MISEMI-204678 format. One record per residue (C-alpha): residue number from 1; residue in one letter; x, y, z. Coordinates in steps of 0.02 Angstrom, whole numbers, plus 50000, padded with zeros to 5 digits. Each point is the difference from the previous one (the first is absolute). Layout:
BEGIN
R;num;residu;x;y;z
R;NUM;A;X;Y;Z;
...
END
This chain:
BEGIN
R;num;residu;x;y;z
R;1;X;47979;50150;45560;
R;2;X;50191;49999;50005;
R;3;X;50084;50090;50144;
R;4;X;50145;50114;49955;
R;5;X;50112;50055;50142;
R;6;X;50096;50162;49983;
R;7;X;50172;50032;50075;
R;8;X;50023;50189;50023;
R;9;X;50157;49994;50108;
R;10;X;50068;50174;49962;
R;11;X;49853;50081;49912;
R;12;X;49843;49938;49911;
R;13;X;50048;50116;49856;
R;14;X;50133;49872;49950;
R;15;X;49876;49855;49991;
R;16;X;49952;49975;49817;
R;17;X;49856;49884;49951;
R;18;X;50113;49918;49870;
R;19;X;50174;49923;49989;
R;20;X;50141;50128;50009;
R;21;X;50165;49965;49912;
R;22;X;50151;50094;50065;
R;23;X;50187;49999;49973;
R;24;X;50126;50052;50132;
R;25;X;50169;50055;49934;
R;26;X;50112;49930;50136;
R;27;X;50142;50119;49953;
R;28;X;49913;50169;50008;
R;29;X;49857;49956;50118;
R;30;X;49862;50056;49880;
R;31;X;49838;49902;49974;
R;32;X;49916;50009;49829;
R;33;X;49827;49951;49939;
R;34;X;49967;49891;49848;
R;35;X;50018;50151;49886;
R;36;X;50170;50049;50071;
R;37;X;49935;50147;50101;
R;38;X;50082;50028;50170;
R;39;X;49880;49962;50143;
R;40;X;50111;49996;50155;
R;41;X;50181;50029;50043;
R;42;X;50106;49969;50153;
R;43;X;50113;50133;50070;
R;44;X;50174;49926;50025;
R;45;X;50023;49835;49911;
R;46;X;50084;49932;50157;
R;47;X;49958;50026;50183;
R;48;X;50081;50156;50074;
R;49;X;50102;50008;50159;
R;50;X;49834;50028;50089;
R;51;X;49930;49839;49923;
R;52;X;49857;50095;49916;
R;53;X;49934;50008;49822;
R;54;X;49849;50096;49936;
R;55;X;49881;49936;49865;
R;56;X;49925;50143;49899;
R;57;X;49865;50013;49868;
R;58;X;50033;50063;49824;
R;59;X;49984;50180;50060;
R;60;X;50131;49978;50135;
R;61;X;49876;49996;50144;
R;62;X;50056;49882;50140;
R;63;X;49885;49851;50022;
R;64;X;50090;49893;50129;
R;65;X;50166;49991;50090;
R;66;X;50092;49833;50014;
R;67;X;50100;49982;50161;
R;68;X;50119;49856;50032;
R;69;X;50016;49951;50183;
R;70;X;50171;49953;50065;
R;71;X;50035;49866;50131;
R;72;X;49855;49887;49954;
R;73;X;50017;49813;49971;
R;74;X;49869;50002;49863;
R;75;X;50065;50151;49904;
R;76;X;49841;50102;50023;
R;77;X;49952;50147;49891;
R;78;X;49861;50121;50046;
R;79;X;49901;50106;49878;
R;80;X;49923;50167;50054;
R;81;X;49881;50121;49917;
R;82;X;50078;50147;49909;
R;83;X;50172;50052;50061;
R;84;X;49964;49954;50180;
R;85;X;50082;49868;50109;
R;86;X;49883;50031;50146;
R;87;X;49916;49844;50070;
R;88;X;49828;50080;49977;
R;89;X;50031;50002;49811;
R;90;X;50054;49818;49985;
R;91;X;49910;49910;49857;
R;92;X;50083;49829;49996;
R;93;X;50160;49908;50041;
R;94;X;50094;49859;49914;
R;95;X;50111;49867;50076;
R;96;X;50072;49830;49961;
R;97;X;49885;49859;50053;
R;98;X;50144;49915;50090;
R;99;X;50177;50044;50047;
R;100;X;50076;49856;49899;
R;101;X;49946;49993;49818;
R;102;X;50034;49890;49849;
R;103;X;50100;50098;49870;
R;104;X;49887;49931;49862;
R;105;X;49839;50059;50084;
R;106;X;49987;50154;50110;
R;107;X;49836;50025;50092;
R;108;X;49942;50168;50064;
R;109;X;49852;50050;50106;
R;110;X;49906;50165;49989;
R;111;X;49904;50070;50147;
R;112;X;49882;50148;49990;
R;113;X;50013;50131;50137;
R;114;X;49837;49943;50081;
R;115;X;50066;49823;50019;
R;116;X;50074;50024;50174;
R;117;X;50026;49818;50048;
R;118;X;50075;49946;49832;
R;119;X;49940;49823;50033;
R;120;X;49941;49987;49819;
R;121;X;50073;50103;49858;
R;122;X;49892;50109;49887;
R;123;X;50103;49958;49846;
R;124;X;50141;49881;49965;
R;125;X;50135;49997;49867;
R;126;X;50094;49856;49921;
R;127;X;50161;50049;49909;
R;128;X;50080;49867;49891;
R;129;X;50178;49965;49938;
R;130;X;50094;50163;50021;
R;131;X;49845;50107;49973;
R;132;X;49965;49924;49829;
R;133;X;49814;49997;50041;
R;134;X;49886;50046;50143;
R;135;X;49820;49974;50059;
R;136;X;49902;50106;50122;
R;137;X;49853;49918;50089;
R;138;X;49858;50065;50107;
R;139;X;50032;49941;50177;
R;140;X;50025;49813;50020;
R;141;X;49884;49963;49854;
R;142;X;50045;49943;49824;
R;143;X;49927;50159;49924;
R;144;X;50133;50086;49896;
R;145;X;49993;50191;49998;
R;146;X;50158;50034;49900;
R;147;X;50140;49913;49907;
R;148;X;50172;50054;49942;
R;149;X;50121;49936;49868;
R;150;X;50179;50066;50003;
R;151;X;50079;50028;49829;
R;152;X;50120;50134;50061;
R;153;X;49851;50111;50036;
R;154;X;49854;49941;50107;
R;155;X;49848;49961;49892;
R;156;X;49853;50009;50120;
R;157;X;49819;49944;49981;
R;158;X;49881;50070;50128;
R;159;X;49832;49914;50014;
R;160;X;49835;50097;49995;
R;161;X;49951;50100;50156;
R;162;X;50176;49988;50072;
R;163;X;50092;50159;50052;
R;164;X;50141;50012;49871;
R;165;X;50092;50136;50100;
R;166;X;50011;49874;50142;
R;167;X;50065;49867;49880;
R;168;X;50133;50118;49931;
R;169;X;50057;50048;50177;
R;170;X;50008;49815;50042;
R;171;X;50108;49961;49848;
R;172;X;50115;50145;50039;
R;173;X;50031;49912;50166;
R;174;X;50024;49833;49913;
R;175;X;50130;50082;49886;
R;176;X;50108;50023;50155;
R;177;X;49969;49825;50067;
R;178;X;50183;49952;50003;
R;179;X;50030;50146;50117;
R;180;X;49859;49941;50113;
R;181;X;50066;49823;50000;
R;182;X;50173;50063;50050;
R;183;X;49923;50112;50134;
R;184;X;49901;49857;50075;
R;185;X;50148;49881;49997;
R;186;X;50111;50130;50082;
R;187;X;49872;50031;50138;
R;188;X;49978;49813;50027;
R;189;X;50189;49976;50016;
R;190;X;50010;50144;50124;
R;191;X;49859;49924;50103;
R;192;X;50085;49830;50002;
R;193;X;50165;50082;50050;
R;194;X;49915;50096;50140;
R;195;X;49915;49843;50064;
R;196;X;50167;49908;49998;
R;197;X;50084;50138;50099;
R;198;X;49860;50002;50128;
R;199;X;50004;49810;50012;
R;200;X;50184;50003;50039;
END
């Protein structure tokens, strides 16, 4: 008998037993289903001064809060349940797999809150050629859990039994990837400068 693994990262409610097709309007922050009905929306299309954004359901109920961390070499973003940013409500975090990245292929790692050591990621993301396409994998395996094609909007395919709220939150982070790259590069340059000053 075939074994089907489920990935209920935010809530099992968002794990459908079939493929889910979604479209993220990158201008207004709304996510639509295949019939054009709004499913999610993000409050503030850009990060606020507090580096926080809230993903809501179609009724306006907050699902998760995306928090960008400053002063990190890897440009880390943390995602918390509801409108919280308390460590006890952390669901997952996203960071670049390495400080220096190829502009044609950006690699991200996703760590669930229970993964304290972060020796092995729970999901990984490959982003190609200026975000023209993207693949999300389960851990270090070759199992794809979601794909994205960028035609101005993000056309997303979520595989069966994968939490599509988690995937949408992840792609909202990817939408700001240039900001994360700049943040990581700035932090790296500051660290190098500090080491140079100490060395002298």
